[in-house]
Backbone as ProteinMPNN parsed JSONL, in Angstrom:
{"seq_chain_A": "MSTKGSAVFDKRYRAFLFDMDGTLLNSIAAAERVWTTWAERHGLDVPAFLATIHGARAIDTITRQALPGVDARTEAQWITEAEIADVEGVVAIAGAVEFLQTLPADQWALVTSAPKALALRRLQAAGITPPAAMVTAEDVASGKPDPACYVLGAQRLGVAVQDCLVFEDATVGIHAGEASGADVMVVTAVHLTPLVTEHPSIAGYEFVQASRDESGLLQLQCPVS", "coords_chain_A": {"N_chain_A": [[66.4, 167.395, 104.744], [68.129, 164.799, 106.393], [66.699, 161.947, 107.887], [68.111, 159.919, 109.258], [69.553, 159.04, 112.305], [68.095, 160.72, 113.682], [67.583, 160.972, 116.371], [68.949, 162.947, 117.617], [67.302, 165.18, 117.665], [65.792, 164.748, 119.766], [67.255, 164.978, 121.933], [68.958, 166.851, 124.512], [71.301, 169.47, 124.851], [74.373, 170.682, 126.287], [75.963, 172.477, 124.883], [76.666, 173.819, 121.614], [78.946, 172.968, 119.048], [80.706, 174.25, 116.349], [82.136, 173.543, 113.254], [83.855, 175.545, 110.819], [84.439, 176.271, 107.818], [82.462, 175.274, 105.192], [80.526, 174.531, 106.969], [79.54, 176.683, 108.51], [80.106, 178.702, 106.847], [80.686, 179.227, 103.214], [83.517, 178.699, 101.684], [84.808, 177.466, 99.647], [85.436, 178.161, 96.86], [87.392, 180.259, 97.067], [89.381, 179.03, 98.739], [90.139, 176.932, 96.942], [91.21, 178.323, 94.852], [93.575, 179.429, 95.942], [94.857, 176.933, 96.899], [95.095, 175.658, 94.396], [97.037, 177.164, 93.036], [99.215, 176.673, 94.739], [99.532, 173.889, 94.486], [99.894, 173.558, 91.802], [102.356, 174.775, 91.545], [104.028, 173.034, 92.883], [103.856, 170.724, 91.264], [101.799, 168.888, 91.542], [98.928, 166.682, 91.007], [96.321, 168.365, 90.355], [93.334, 168.214, 90.54], [93.074, 165.763, 91.996], [94.604, 166.419, 94.321], [93.12, 168.537, 95.425], [90.832, 167.317, 96.394], [91.577, 166.457, 98.855], [92.033, 168.554, 100.645], [90.023, 169.545, 102.277], [88.709, 170.501, 105.441], [90.898, 169.946, 106.912], [93.852, 171.081, 108.736], [96.238, 173.351, 107.195], [98.965, 172.861, 107.453], [98.875, 170.167, 108.107], [97.881, 169.071, 105.744], [99.849, 169.727, 103.867], [102.107, 168.442, 104.93], [101.217, 165.753, 104.637], [101.841, 165.377, 101.934], [104.555, 164.854, 101.789], [106.61, 166.128, 100.476], [109.841, 166.477, 98.987], [112.429, 168.557, 100.381], [110.597, 170.568, 101.119], [109.417, 172.836, 103.447], [106.924, 172.411, 105.761], [105.817, 174.157, 107.605], [106.581, 176.684, 106.678], [105.375, 176.712, 104.264], [102.657, 176.451, 104.908], [102.259, 178.918, 106.095], [102.443, 180.577, 103.89], [100.135, 179.735, 102.497], [98.164, 180.485, 104.342], [98.346, 183.397, 104.449], [97.767, 183.892, 101.737], [95.187, 182.996, 101.635], [93.948, 184.716, 103.452], [94.093, 187.056, 102.034], [92.41, 186.6, 99.968], [89.141, 186.534, 99.834], [87.174, 186.536, 98.287], [83.766, 185.764, 97.33], [83.185, 184.385, 99.527], [80.738, 183.389, 101.613], [77.997, 183.282, 103.996], [76.491, 180.128, 105.022], [73.265, 179.147, 104.081], [70.914, 180.603, 106.322], [72.493, 180.502, 108.474], [73.654, 182.787, 109.887], [71.363, 183.908, 111.11], [70.534, 181.7, 112.665], [72.637, 181.363, 114.451], [72.528, 183.653, 115.827], [70.394, 183.188, 117.592], [71.375, 181.672, 119.493], [72.585, 181.358, 122.914], [75.376, 183.264, 123.939], [77.357, 182.008, 125.461], [77.059, 179.408, 124.924], [77.879, 178.232, 122.597], [80.531, 177.32, 120.38], [83.235, 177.953, 118.079], [85.048, 175.682, 116.171], [87.683, 175.268, 114.331], [89.821, 174.342, 111.563], [91.224, 176.258, 110.585], [93.778, 178.836, 110.79], [93.76, 181.368, 113.26], [93.67, 184.06, 112.367], [92.86, 183.833, 109.712], [90.4, 182.684, 110.219], [89.056, 184.651, 111.459], [89.017, 186.602, 109.415], [87.488, 185.34, 107.373], [85.063, 184.853, 108.723], [84.253, 187.463, 109.068], [83.963, 188.325, 106.433], [81.76, 186.693, 105.635], [79.819, 187.781, 107.263], [79.425, 186.937, 109.873], [79.317, 187.104, 113.312], [82.209, 186.631, 115.347], [82.446, 184.062, 117.818], [82.752, 184.058, 121.449], [84.153, 181.97, 122.299], [86.624, 180.182, 120.815], [88.368, 177.677, 118.833], [91.25, 177.229, 117.098], [93.491, 176.636, 114.388], [96.069, 176.942, 115.582], [95.837, 176.056, 118.168], [95.905, 173.456, 118.906], [97.901, 170.481, 118.948], [97.604, 168.38, 117.162], [95.618, 168.195, 114.293], [92.243, 167.812, 113.067], [91.625, 164.509, 111.861], [91.877, 164.161, 114.714], [90.502, 164.308, 117.973], [90.995, 166.309, 119.697], [90.537, 169.045, 119.309], [87.718, 169.473, 119.451], [87.355, 168.569, 122.013], [88.74, 170.553, 123.405], [87.218, 172.816, 122.648], [84.832, 172.275, 123.976], [85.816, 172.354, 126.6], [86.47, 175.113, 126.864], [84.039, 176.206, 126.974], [83.196, 175.287, 129.34], [82.025, 172.862, 129.619], [81.253, 169.296, 129.353], [82.445, 167.447, 126.593], [80.983, 165.341, 125.734], [78.401, 166.089, 126.176], [77.813, 167.798, 124.141], [76.711, 168.985, 120.8], [78.001, 168.457, 117.749], [78.585, 170.329, 114.797], [79.403, 169.583, 111.516], [80.971, 169.269, 108.271], [82.861, 168.044, 106.799], [84.741, 164.913, 106.118], [86.996, 164.393, 107.878], [86.481, 166.053, 109.859], [83.968, 165.117, 110.91], [84.91, 162.631, 111.743], [86.582, 163.437, 113.829], [84.703, 164.652, 115.553], [83.098, 162.338, 116.234], [85.079, 160.796, 117.57], [85.514, 162.312, 119.716], [83.439, 161.931, 121.268], [81.061, 163.235, 121.082], [77.736, 164.015, 119.925], [76.865, 164.175, 116.36], [76.054, 166.372, 113.845], [75.53, 166.586, 110.396], [76.348, 169.029, 107.964], [75.353, 169.711, 104.774], [75.47, 171.606, 102.886], [77.473, 172.464, 101.016], [78.156, 170.154, 99.685], [78.683, 168.447, 96.817], [78.248, 165.905, 95.984], [76.51, 163.095, 97.579], [77.145, 162.512, 100.983], [78.068, 159.606, 102.55], [76.899, 158.621, 105.53], [76.093, 157.844, 108.982], [74.943, 159.736, 110.453], [72.494, 162.414, 111.226], [71.531, 164.884, 108.835], [71.607, 168.262, 107.612], [70.676, 170.559, 105.066], [71.055, 173.23, 105.273], [70.49, 176.01, 107.455], [67.904, 177.031, 107.654], [65.523, 175.711, 108.215], [65.739, 174.707, 110.746], [65.663, 175.075, 114.275], [66.705, 176.311, 117.507], [65.988, 175.737, 120.854], [65.874, 176.693, 124.275], [65.728, 175.175, 127.431], [64.276, 175.219, 130.707], [66.402, 174.422, 132.378], [68.51, 175.279, 131.111], [69.477, 173.93, 129.038], [70.136, 173.206, 125.499], [68.057, 172.469, 122.663], [67.748, 171.018, 119.537], [65.556, 171.65, 116.924], [63.196, 170.77, 114.294], [60.983, 172.378, 112.944], [59.814, 172.558, 110.401], [59.287, 170.225, 107.98]], "CA_chain_A": [[67.145, 166.941, 105.984], [68.185, 163.301, 106.567], [66.089, 161.428, 109.074], [68.995, 158.958, 109.882], [70.207, 159.532, 113.478], [67.239, 161.844, 114.079], [67.438, 161.012, 117.869], [69.604, 164.221, 118.133], [66.344, 166.098, 117.8], [65.113, 164.358, 120.961], [68.211, 165.222, 123.064], [69.259, 168.202, 125.002], [72.817, 169.564, 124.955], [74.861, 171.857, 126.958], [76.449, 173.506, 123.957], [76.816, 173.405, 120.195], [80.228, 173.136, 118.603], [80.652, 174.338, 114.911], [83.219, 173.751, 112.345], [83.604, 176.805, 110.021], [84.4, 176.146, 106.46], [81.52, 174.313, 104.724], [79.589, 174.223, 107.966], [78.857, 177.917, 108.815], [80.257, 179.539, 105.639], [81.165, 178.55, 102.089], [84.853, 179.317, 101.284], [85.419, 176.522, 98.717], [86.103, 178.733, 95.686], [88.474, 180.988, 97.583], [90.356, 177.961, 99.145], [90.653, 176.095, 95.918], [92.014, 179.095, 94.07], [94.907, 179.451, 96.567], [95.452, 175.724, 96.819], [95.524, 175.328, 93.033], [98.252, 177.82, 92.735], [100.25, 175.95, 95.364], [99.656, 172.534, 93.912], [100.589, 173.637, 90.412], [103.85, 175.191, 91.774], [104.656, 171.814, 93.363], [103.7, 169.651, 90.347], [100.749, 167.892, 91.907], [97.719, 166.409, 90.253], [95.453, 169.35, 91.062], [91.981, 167.675, 91.011], [93.179, 164.794, 93.032], [94.982, 166.984, 95.452], [92.018, 169.418, 95.963], [89.859, 166.515, 97.159], [92.025, 166.12, 100.128], [92.37, 169.663, 101.456], [88.868, 170.232, 103.047], [88.499, 170.157, 106.861], [92.217, 169.723, 107.543], [94.814, 172.123, 108.825], [97.104, 173.522, 106.04], [100.194, 172.269, 107.842], [98.696, 168.736, 107.957], [97.602, 168.863, 104.321], [101.151, 169.874, 103.23], [102.923, 167.362, 105.514], [100.843, 164.473, 104.044], [102.404, 165.25, 100.544], [105.878, 164.457, 101.867], [107.496, 166.718, 99.268], [111.222, 166.731, 99.314], [112.835, 169.917, 100.455], [109.482, 171.481, 101.389], [109.137, 173.077, 104.763], [105.532, 172.563, 105.772], [105.459, 175.301, 108.411], [106.675, 177.84, 105.826], [104.295, 176.751, 103.042], [101.421, 176.708, 105.508], [102.179, 180.391, 106.368], [102.16, 181.178, 102.619], [98.659, 179.452, 102.197], [97.317, 181.332, 105.268], [98.389, 184.742, 103.912], [97.104, 184.04, 100.494], [93.739, 182.861, 101.923], [93.427, 185.982, 104.113], [93.986, 188.109, 101.029], [91.376, 186.215, 98.933], [87.865, 186.082, 100.405], [86.093, 186.737, 97.174], [82.865, 184.706, 97.162], [82.937, 183.684, 100.824], [79.39, 183.69, 102.105], [77.49, 182.262, 105.049], [75.6, 178.979, 104.693], [71.902, 179.652, 104.288], [70.233, 180.609, 107.548], [73.56, 180.387, 109.635], [73.779, 183.983, 110.684], [70.103, 184.099, 111.926], [70.545, 180.634, 113.617], [73.655, 181.642, 115.485], [72.038, 184.754, 116.734], [69.443, 182.776, 118.627], [71.958, 180.847, 120.578], [73.258, 182.099, 123.959], [76.851, 183.402, 123.547], [78.238, 181.118, 126.227], [76.732, 178.008, 124.651], [78.403, 177.745, 121.337], [81.975, 177.653, 120.034], [83.772, 177.627, 116.76], [86.153, 174.797, 116.246], [88.079, 175.204, 112.986], [91.212, 173.935, 111.269], [91.911, 177.468, 109.977], [94.466, 179.667, 111.728], [92.771, 182.304, 113.806], [93.621, 185.267, 111.519], [91.979, 183.475, 108.611], [89.012, 182.387, 110.688], [88.355, 185.979, 111.76], [88.744, 187.323, 108.116], [86.389, 184.668, 106.649], [83.772, 185.246, 109.392], [83.804, 188.897, 108.738], [83.521, 188.31, 104.908], [80.562, 186.079, 105.625], [78.858, 188.504, 108.084], [79.19, 186.083, 111.003], [80.098, 187.697, 114.433], [82.948, 185.663, 116.025], [81.987, 183.793, 119.105], [83.703, 184.326, 122.56], [84.959, 180.721, 122.486], [87.136, 179.778, 119.425], [89.524, 176.79, 118.723], [91.696, 177.444, 115.791], [94.659, 175.613, 114.113], [97.275, 176.997, 116.477], [95.441, 175.718, 119.539], [96.11, 172.016, 119.142], [99.181, 169.884, 118.344], [97.163, 167.466, 116.104], [94.411, 168.672, 113.778], [91.245, 166.829, 112.784], [90.442, 164.017, 112.663], [92.211, 164.061, 116.172], [89.343, 164.902, 118.616], [91.548, 167.284, 120.672], [89.984, 170.384, 119.07], [86.46, 169.431, 119.999], [87.487, 168.421, 123.51], [89.119, 171.865, 123.826], [86.103, 173.72, 122.457], [83.897, 172.066, 125.052], [86.402, 172.858, 127.84], [86.5, 176.601, 126.833], [82.773, 176.556, 127.348], [82.969, 174.732, 130.676], [81.063, 171.645, 129.596], [81.844, 168.021, 128.798], [82.251, 167.293, 125.132], [79.921, 164.32, 125.472], [77.156, 166.78, 126.271], [77.7, 168.739, 123.061], [76.357, 168.576, 119.449], [79.029, 169.015, 116.782], [78.094, 170.588, 113.377], [80.481, 169.358, 110.626], [80.673, 168.951, 106.913], [84.014, 167.252, 106.167], [84.905, 163.615, 106.756], [87.924, 164.425, 108.906], [85.824, 166.68, 111.112], [82.997, 164.178, 111.391], [85.631, 161.53, 112.591], [86.889, 164.175, 115.107], [83.459, 164.81, 116.375], [82.841, 160.95, 116.703], [86.036, 160.416, 118.454], [85.389, 163.141, 120.921], [82.27, 161.423, 122.121], [79.907, 164.196, 121.002], [76.882, 163.723, 118.859], [77.358, 164.988, 115.23], [75.126, 166.832, 112.853], [76.302, 166.903, 109.192], [75.804, 170.074, 107.098], [75.511, 169.276, 103.432], [75.147, 172.654, 102.01], [78.471, 172.527, 99.994], [78.481, 168.84, 99.076], [78.34, 168.15, 95.433], [77.818, 164.427, 95.959], [75.997, 162.666, 98.848], [78.085, 162.005, 101.997], [77.573, 158.412, 103.238], [77.078, 158.884, 106.984], [74.996, 157.433, 109.858], [74.535, 160.913, 111.235], [71.625, 163.231, 110.659], [72.145, 165.983, 108.164], [70.76, 169.448, 107.162], [71.32, 171.318, 103.888], [71.304, 174.66, 105.752], [69.953, 176.322, 108.764], [66.707, 177.704, 107.407], [64.456, 175.034, 108.709], [66.047, 174.241, 112.169], [65.637, 176.111, 115.44], [67.229, 175.89, 118.766], [65.325, 176.256, 122.026], [66.55, 176.554, 125.558], [64.704, 174.813, 128.303], [64.326, 175.83, 132.021], [67.559, 174.192, 133.025], [69.457, 175.907, 130.334], [70.007, 173.024, 127.934], [69.682, 173.451, 124.195], [67.44, 171.349, 121.865], [67.55, 171.321, 118.161], [64.202, 171.293, 116.471], [62.932, 170.927, 112.883], [59.444, 172.539, 112.953], [59.261, 172.383, 109.009], [59.785, 169.072, 107.403]], "C_chain_A": [[66.958, 165.357, 105.961], [67.537, 162.938, 107.864], [67.03, 160.422, 109.873], [69.52, 159.65, 111.206], [69.382, 160.736, 114.006], [66.962, 161.924, 115.655], [68.096, 162.309, 118.378], [68.463, 165.331, 118.42], [65.534, 165.943, 119.111], [65.973, 164.641, 122.218], [68.42, 166.67, 123.356], [70.758, 168.267, 125.133], [73.135, 170.834, 125.687], [75.475, 172.922, 126.058], [76.483, 172.921, 122.562], [78.268, 173.728, 119.787], [80.33, 173.149, 117.118], [82.018, 174.393, 114.268], [82.866, 174.995, 111.565], [83.447, 176.517, 108.593], [83.517, 175.031, 106.029], [80.402, 173.911, 105.696], [78.843, 175.527, 108.295], [78.976, 178.785, 107.613], [80.842, 178.594, 104.423], [82.404, 179.296, 101.495], [85.511, 178.498, 100.209], [86.183, 177.131, 97.595], [87.417, 179.405, 95.992], [89.627, 180.022, 97.931], [90.912, 177.344, 98.007], [91.452, 176.981, 95.04], [93.493, 179.169, 94.609], [95.619, 178.106, 96.558], [95.97, 175.199, 95.483], [96.816, 175.928, 92.643], [99.45, 177.123, 93.424], [100.528, 174.628, 94.747], [100.382, 172.546, 92.566], [102.116, 173.952, 90.557], [104.612, 174.012, 92.234], [104.553, 170.64, 92.469], [102.741, 168.601, 90.712], [99.66, 167.772, 90.895], [96.614, 167.257, 90.964], [94.073, 168.898, 91.46], [92.158, 166.662, 92.137], [93.593, 165.403, 94.385], [93.904, 167.843, 96.16], [91.032, 168.62, 96.787], [90.355, 166.231, 98.496], [92.256, 167.299, 101.085], [91.242, 170.028, 102.494], [88.738, 169.608, 104.417], [89.824, 169.918, 107.61], [93.032, 171.062, 107.748], [95.717, 172.268, 107.536], [98.385, 172.782, 106.321], [100.07, 170.69, 107.634], [98.601, 168.218, 106.576], [99.04, 168.746, 103.623], [102.088, 168.735, 103.753], [102.56, 166.026, 104.918], [101.562, 164.311, 102.695], [103.751, 164.789, 100.636], [106.774, 164.897, 100.673], [108.874, 166.935, 99.722], [111.693, 168.132, 99.383], [111.857, 171.002, 100.814], [109.299, 171.598, 102.827], [107.688, 173.331, 105.036], [105.087, 173.787, 106.486], [105.484, 176.56, 107.555], [105.629, 177.914, 104.749], [102.96, 176.984, 103.725], [101.16, 178.177, 105.756], [101.78, 181.041, 105.062], [100.614, 180.883, 102.273], [97.843, 180.305, 103.065], [97.321, 182.758, 104.7], [97.687, 184.871, 102.669], [95.595, 183.827, 100.668], [93.228, 184.069, 102.632], [93.222, 186.948, 103.14], [92.895, 187.782, 99.998], [90.144, 185.663, 99.646], [86.789, 186.301, 99.517], [85.063, 185.541, 97.181], [82.568, 183.982, 98.503], [81.65, 184.255, 101.388], [78.909, 182.714, 103.097], [76.506, 181.252, 104.341], [74.224, 179.597, 104.943], [71.32, 179.52, 105.676], [71.207, 180.612, 108.711], [73.628, 181.504, 110.449], [72.472, 184.102, 111.598], [70.158, 182.89, 112.936], [71.428, 180.824, 114.762], [73.258, 182.778, 116.409], [71.004, 184.39, 117.76], [70.109, 182.001, 119.68], [72.658, 181.657, 121.699], [74.79, 182.152, 123.694], [77.722, 182.477, 124.217], [77.916, 179.689, 125.877], [77.074, 177.574, 123.294], [79.804, 178.221, 121.139], [82.306, 177.306, 118.643], [84.984, 176.753, 116.906], [86.611, 174.546, 114.733], [89.547, 174.788, 112.748], [92.04, 175.094, 110.72], [92.677, 178.206, 111.121], [93.539, 180.783, 112.17], [92.662, 183.511, 112.981], [92.662, 184.96, 110.316], [90.6, 183.283, 109.026], [88.366, 183.632, 110.851], [88.079, 186.729, 110.395], [87.53, 186.608, 107.409], [85.058, 184.948, 107.359], [83.338, 186.582, 109.082], [83.386, 188.952, 107.288], [82.151, 187.704, 104.772], [79.372, 186.754, 106.426], [78.485, 187.802, 109.394], [80.088, 186.791, 112.139], [80.898, 186.54, 115.169], [82.44, 185.384, 117.358], [83.14, 184.02, 120.257], [84.699, 183.122, 122.613], [85.289, 180.196, 121.039], [88.281, 178.768, 119.664], [89.855, 176.888, 117.377], [92.966, 176.493, 115.545], [95.772, 175.662, 115.101], [97.052, 176.497, 117.869], [95.621, 174.245, 119.918], [97.369, 171.515, 118.435], [98.776, 169.02, 117.233], [95.825, 167.981, 115.684], [93.424, 167.476, 113.582], [91.859, 165.831, 111.838], [90.811, 163.715, 114.21], [90.973, 164.85, 116.919], [89.652, 165.986, 119.556], [90.764, 168.629, 120.433], [88.681, 170.58, 119.652], [86.382, 169.345, 121.474], [87.782, 169.715, 124.105], [87.944, 172.88, 123.707], [85.085, 173.557, 123.559], [84.448, 172.613, 126.36], [86.312, 174.398, 127.904], [85.024, 176.969, 127.16], [82.296, 176.043, 128.695], [82.092, 173.613, 130.735], [81.921, 170.46, 129.131], [81.533, 167.927, 127.36], [81.236, 166.326, 124.804], [78.508, 164.886, 125.619], [77.016, 167.902, 125.137], [77.19, 168.117, 121.669], [77.352, 169.234, 118.543], [78.414, 169.139, 115.409], [79.387, 170.45, 112.529], [79.911, 169.059, 109.245], [81.676, 168.066, 106.307], [84.28, 165.899, 106.968], [85.929, 163.604, 107.958], [87.364, 165.082, 110.128], [84.747, 165.731, 111.641], [83.758, 163.15, 112.257], [86.161, 162.232, 113.87], [85.854, 164.225, 116.093], [83.115, 163.429, 117.046], [83.723, 160.652, 117.743], [86.018, 161.1, 119.757], [84.405, 162.585, 121.929], [81.024, 162.18, 122.027], [78.998, 163.587, 119.915], [77.256, 164.593, 117.539], [76.095, 165.218, 114.24], [75.913, 167.22, 111.567], [75.614, 167.916, 108.375], [76.217, 169.72, 105.649], [75.461, 170.34, 102.438], [76.119, 172.796, 100.76], [78.797, 171.275, 99.315], [77.829, 168.722, 97.656], [77.773, 166.806, 95.181], [77.385, 164.078, 97.406], [77.243, 162.145, 99.729], [77.458, 160.767, 102.668], [77.807, 158.626, 104.726], [75.806, 158.327, 107.788], [74.413, 158.613, 110.624], [73.374, 161.613, 110.527], [72.231, 164.306, 109.827], [71.133, 167.071, 107.859], [71.519, 170.072, 106.057], [71.679, 172.834, 104.231], [70.554, 174.813, 107.081], [68.447, 176.954, 108.836], [65.534, 177.114, 108.157], [64.718, 174.277, 110.036], [66.05, 175.438, 113.037], [66.277, 175.512, 116.576], [66.459, 176.477, 119.864], [66.134, 175.914, 123.253], [65.608, 176.215, 126.663], [65.1, 175.476, 129.765], [65.72, 175.63, 132.653], [68.791, 174.641, 132.185], [70.18, 175.088, 129.233], [69.332, 173.38, 126.473], [69.09, 172.242, 123.487], [67.239, 171.818, 120.422], [66.188, 170.844, 117.671], [64.021, 171.565, 115.036], [61.429, 171.087, 112.768], [58.912, 172.34, 111.488], [59.993, 171.204, 108.481], [59.658, 169.089, 105.847]], "O_chain_A": [[65.934, 164.768, 105.614], [67.808, 163.583, 108.877], [66.749, 160.126, 111.035], [69.899, 160.818, 111.131], [69.905, 161.626, 114.675], [66.239, 162.792, 116.144], [67.805, 162.722, 119.5], [68.632, 166.229, 119.246], [64.75, 166.805, 119.51], [65.513, 164.561, 123.357], [68.107, 167.565, 122.572], [71.416, 167.283, 125.472], [72.406, 171.825, 125.733], [75.51, 174.103, 126.404], [76.35, 171.715, 122.356], [78.758, 174.774, 120.213], [80.056, 172.092, 116.548], [82.906, 175.151, 114.658], [81.73, 175.467, 111.621], [82.302, 176.518, 108.142], [83.756, 173.896, 106.441], [79.503, 173.131, 105.383], [77.614, 175.503, 108.359], [78.059, 179.557, 107.334], [81.344, 177.484, 104.598], [82.291, 180.367, 100.899], [86.659, 178.77, 99.859], [87.334, 176.787, 97.326], [88.422, 179.189, 95.314], [90.743, 180.208, 97.445], [92.131, 177.179, 97.988], [92.393, 176.455, 94.447], [94.467, 179.004, 93.873], [96.813, 178.05, 96.264], [96.973, 174.497, 95.36], [97.629, 175.283, 91.981], [100.526, 176.984, 92.842], [101.687, 174.287, 94.509], [101.267, 171.752, 92.248], [102.971, 173.468, 89.816], [105.818, 173.971, 91.991], [105.096, 169.591, 92.815], [102.856, 167.477, 90.222], [99.48, 168.634, 90.036], [96.084, 166.885, 92.011], [93.648, 169.151, 92.588], [91.44, 166.721, 93.135], [93.076, 165.027, 95.437], [93.827, 167.841, 97.388], [90.456, 169.13, 97.748], [89.557, 165.755, 99.303], [92.641, 167.076, 102.233], [91.506, 170.738, 103.464], [88.665, 168.388, 104.567], [89.824, 169.712, 108.824], [92.872, 172.019, 106.989], [95.899, 171.257, 106.857], [98.862, 172.092, 105.42], [100.96, 170.026, 107.103], [99.108, 167.153, 106.226], [99.329, 167.785, 102.911], [102.802, 168.145, 102.942], [103.45, 165.206, 104.691], [101.875, 163.177, 102.333], [104.224, 164.3, 99.611], [107.515, 164.144, 100.041], [109.081, 167.538, 100.775], [111.374, 168.895, 98.471], [112.19, 172.187, 100.823], [109.041, 170.584, 103.474], [107.185, 174.369, 104.605], [104.114, 174.425, 106.084], [104.591, 177.402, 107.642], [105.096, 178.963, 104.385], [102.142, 177.696, 103.143], [100.028, 178.649, 105.653], [100.923, 181.925, 105.039], [99.927, 181.786, 101.794], [96.851, 180.85, 102.581], [96.223, 183.273, 104.492], [97.016, 185.884, 102.472], [94.805, 184.414, 99.929], [92.074, 184.428, 102.397], [92.261, 187.709, 103.265], [92.512, 188.661, 99.226], [90.099, 184.49, 100.017], [85.615, 186.268, 99.886], [85.495, 184.397, 97.043], [81.758, 183.055, 98.54], [81.519, 185.46, 101.602], [79.28, 181.541, 103.114], [75.866, 181.5, 103.319], [74.025, 180.417, 105.84], [71.234, 178.401, 106.182], [70.769, 180.717, 109.857], [73.665, 181.343, 111.669], [72.606, 184.389, 112.787], [69.799, 183.142, 114.086], [71.085, 180.514, 115.903], [73.612, 182.83, 117.586], [70.742, 185.154, 118.689], [69.488, 181.682, 120.694], [73.312, 182.64, 121.352], [75.387, 181.161, 123.271], [78.767, 182.125, 123.67], [78.476, 178.793, 126.506], [76.55, 176.548, 122.858], [80.233, 179.279, 121.6], [81.684, 176.412, 118.07], [85.873, 177.062, 117.7], [86.015, 173.75, 114.008], [90.385, 174.884, 113.644], [93.237, 175.012, 110.442], [92.246, 178.183, 112.274], [92.589, 181.094, 111.451], [91.543, 184.015, 112.88], [91.783, 185.757, 109.988], [89.675, 183.659, 108.306], [87.212, 183.774, 110.448], [87.053, 187.393, 110.25], [86.643, 187.296, 106.905], [84.053, 185.24, 106.712], [82.155, 186.828, 108.85], [82.425, 189.665, 106.995], [81.4, 188.121, 103.89], [78.2, 186.397, 106.308], [77.411, 188.02, 109.954], [81.288, 187.025, 111.996], [80.272, 185.558, 115.568], [82.018, 186.311, 118.05], [84.323, 184.145, 119.938], [85.881, 183.267, 122.923], [84.427, 179.848, 120.233], [89.081, 178.958, 120.58], [89.015, 176.696, 116.499], [93.376, 175.712, 116.403], [96.369, 174.643, 115.451], [97.974, 176.506, 118.685], [95.503, 173.856, 121.08], [97.817, 172.089, 117.442], [99.587, 168.891, 116.316], [94.955, 168.203, 116.526], [93.738, 166.326, 113.887], [92.627, 166.286, 110.991], [90.027, 163.041, 114.878], [90.542, 165.908, 116.463], [88.754, 166.561, 120.172], [90.382, 169.257, 121.421], [88.411, 171.608, 120.272], [85.513, 169.927, 122.123], [87.233, 170.061, 125.152], [87.738, 173.698, 124.603], [84.524, 174.54, 124.042], [83.73, 173.236, 127.142], [86.081, 174.919, 128.995], [84.832, 178.09, 127.632], [81.178, 176.312, 129.135], [81.446, 173.367, 131.754], [83.043, 170.572, 128.635], [80.438, 168.299, 126.937], [80.634, 166.397, 123.733], [77.534, 164.24, 125.234], [76.183, 168.802, 125.24], [77.252, 166.907, 121.453], [77.521, 170.453, 118.575], [77.801, 168.199, 114.902], [80.367, 171.14, 112.808], [78.754, 168.703, 109.018], [81.36, 167.367, 105.344], [84.093, 165.775, 108.179], [85.722, 162.878, 108.93], [87.698, 164.744, 111.264], [84.676, 165.592, 112.862], [83.323, 162.83, 113.362], [86.164, 161.598, 114.925], [86.022, 163.914, 117.273], [82.877, 163.365, 118.252], [83.258, 160.258, 118.813], [86.444, 160.563, 120.779], [84.498, 162.723, 123.149], [80.043, 161.905, 122.718], [79.431, 162.766, 119.107], [77.902, 165.632, 117.672], [75.296, 164.33, 113.942], [76.823, 168.048, 111.614], [74.43, 167.763, 108.078], [77.394, 169.456, 105.404], [75.413, 170.063, 101.24], [75.703, 173.168, 99.663], [79.646, 171.274, 98.424], [76.628, 168.886, 97.437], [76.941, 166.592, 94.299], [77.855, 164.71, 98.352], [78.166, 161.482, 99.255], [76.406, 160.887, 103.297], [78.965, 158.807, 105.101], [74.672, 158.359, 107.31], [73.455, 158.444, 111.378], [73.245, 161.443, 109.315], [73.387, 164.651, 110.069], [69.928, 166.818, 107.852], [72.748, 170.14, 106.04], [72.458, 173.514, 103.563], [70.078, 173.856, 107.692], [67.914, 177.306, 109.888], [64.671, 177.828, 108.667], [64.003, 173.336, 110.381], [66.359, 176.571, 112.667], [66.403, 174.289, 116.643], [66.26, 177.691, 119.843], [66.95, 174.992, 123.269], [64.665, 176.986, 126.838], [66.114, 176.159, 129.909], [66.2, 176.508, 133.37], [69.94, 174.39, 132.548], [71.206, 175.44, 128.651], [68.17, 173.772, 126.36], [69.555, 171.118, 123.678], [66.645, 172.862, 120.152], [65.75, 169.739, 117.994], [64.621, 172.513, 114.531], [60.691, 170.129, 112.538], [57.742, 172.006, 111.307], [61.223, 171.174, 108.526], [60.057, 168.131, 105.185]]}, "name": "protein", "num_of_chains": 1, "seq": "MSTKGSAVFDKRYRAFLFDMDGTLLNSIAAAERVWTTWAERHGLDVPAFLATIHGARAIDTITRQALPGVDARTEAQWITEAEIADVEGVVAIAGAVEFLQTLPADQWALVTSAPKALALRRLQAAGITPPAAMVTAEDVASGKPDPACYVLGAQRLGVAVQDCLVFEDATVGIHAGEASGADVMVVTAVHLTPLVTEHPSIAGYEFVQASRDESGLLQLQCPVS"}
């Protein structure tokens, strides 16, 4: 665990907001299989392209390529259907299932760039019960790094986003959390190289706990260092 920004362990929050891919579950292998097929079909430099896909909505990733004659909405639908069909190797981040089970159901939300159908499929594959409050790709006009998704996630829980702690793994998601006004915890479980960040980080959820005080606020704790 990184000690930078460890003030988050001293604060209390009305709710926790979680990204999904790379934060609660590892879907990198499945996602990269699908996106590799798509990139090869469109003549892209696959390794360079794959470095850009994480954390963003499929439609935004495709639109950024500005490929002539390519309809981003149609291609994003193909990506979604292919990813729903391929969940081999999708697993929960260490300790995530148990950690989520300790949280009150009305005090955490999923805020993901994945479409709802794909989010539900991957959560099922990873053994994670979907929360009551979810924000998916269809719910916002602009995806991460736009903060709208995290603002909406907080609204669906009936709290101010500034009173929330965001759990993220990808740069675009971290920027979205920052721009929303929430505090950010970076999950590094799927990182192959260190991510330079001023935020605290955890490699997984095995050594963190959440407690709820008498006023109903959540506090993240790290009893084992």
